[in-house]
N, C-alpha and C positions, 0 to 999 in steps of 0.2 A: 264392812260388807256392803252396806248401802252405797258407799262411795264407789266401790268396784262395779256394782250393778249400774250405777248412773254413768260411769265411764264407758261401760260396754254399750249401753243404750245410745249414748252420744256418738260413739264410734260407728255404730250401725247406721244411725241417722245421717252422719256425714258421708258415709260410703254410699248410701242410697241416694242422697242428694247429688253427689258427684256423678254417679251413674246416670241419673235422670237428666242432669244438665248435659252430659256428653251425648246421650241419646237425642235430646232436643236439638243440640248443635248439629248432629249428623243429619237430622231431618231437615233443618233449616238450610244446611249446606246442599243437600240433595235438591231441595226445592229451588234454591238459588241457581244451581247448575242447570237444572231442567229449564228454568226460565231463560237463562243465558243461551242455552242451545236452541230453544225455540226462537229466540231473538236472532241468532245466527241464521237460521233457516229463513226467517222473514226478511232479514237484511239482504241475504243472497237473492231472494226472489225480487226484491226492489231493484237490485243491480241488473238482474235479468231483464226486468221491465224497461229499464233505461238503455239496455243493450250496451252496458259498460263492461267490456271484456276485462279491462285492467282491474276494476273494482271486484268483479266476480273472482278473478284469479287471486286477489289478495286475501280472500277468505281461506285459501289453501295453505298448508304448510309448504315449505320450500321444496320438499321432495314428494308432494302429494300426487295421487293417482286419480285419473278420470276415465270412466268407460261409459260410452253412450249406449242407447238402446240398439244401435246398429253394430255395436262391437268396436267402434272407434275408441282407441285408447291413447292417452297421453300421460307422460310422467314428468313431473316437475312443474313448478308454478309458471315458468316462461312458456313451456309447451302448452299448458292448459290455457294460458292467455291467448296464444296464437290460435288455438282451436276455437275459443269463443269469438275472437275477431272474425274468423272465417264464417262461422255459422250465423253470427249476428248481422252479417252483411249479405247473407244469401237466404237460405230457407227458413231461418228464424227471424228475419228482419221485421216482420209484422206479427210475430207470435207473442202470446201472453201465457204466463205460467203461474200456477198456484200449487204450492206444496202444503200439505196438511200433515203435521207430525202424527204418526200413528202410535209410535212407542219409542221410548228411550231406555236403553239398558246399559248401566254402568259396568264396564269390564274392570275398571280400577277407578280410583278417585280422579284420574286425569284422562281416561279414555272411555268413550261411550259409543255404542252402536245405536244408530237412529234410523228408524224406518219411517218414510213419509210417502203418502199417496200423492202423485202429481197428476196434473191435468194441463195440457198445452192446447191452445186454440190458435188459429191463424197461421200455422206453419204451412209452408209449401213442401213439396216433395224434395228430398235432398238431391236427387238426380232424375234424369228423364226416364229411367227404367222403373221408377217407383211411383205409385199413386199416393197422393196426399190424403191424409185423413183429416176430417174437419175437426175432430177432437182426438187427442192422444192421451191415454191414461196409462198409468203404470205405477210401479213401486220404485222408490229411490232409497238405496241403502247408503247411509253415510257412516263412516267411522270418523269420529271427531276426537281431537286431543286438546287438552288444556295446556297452554304454554304462557308463562308470565301472566297468569290470571285471565287469559283470553282463550276462547274456544276457536279452533281452526279445523278445516276439513283435511283429513289425511287420505281418505278414500271416498270416492263418489261413484257409485255404480247404479245405472238406470236399468230397469227391466220393464219392457213394454208389455202391455196386456193386449194381445191381438184380438180384434173383434170388439173391443170396448171403445 
């Protein structure tokens, strides 16, 4: 009887230990993924600062989507790269950008929705019919996906906050 009782206690102890270890592993994995996503955002910002269209585009999945605050939209890494080439040599030539991650929500272990506040300074007006703002602020929604251990941008949508 004592032996059966000890076996039961041992089994419960092992079960609780395994459940705790799995819970800690999930927390560590979530924290590691959040850190990797924040690094993706910071690295993308660095490419923007260098006006490196190719490097910015390489953060996208092959069939990624981009939509600007003006509603310009591009599909696919090559089209996104062409978009960045155009804007980095025109109205964003002297622009500086800072993204601050507001939230990360995991939709699955390999897909996350990321909201970041952005601020752009030094941009000129995209065309003669628009007035340039000294500072542009808004919300950037990223849908990122993990492929082969690396996070990439699947969807990048900017929302401008008029008057800010």
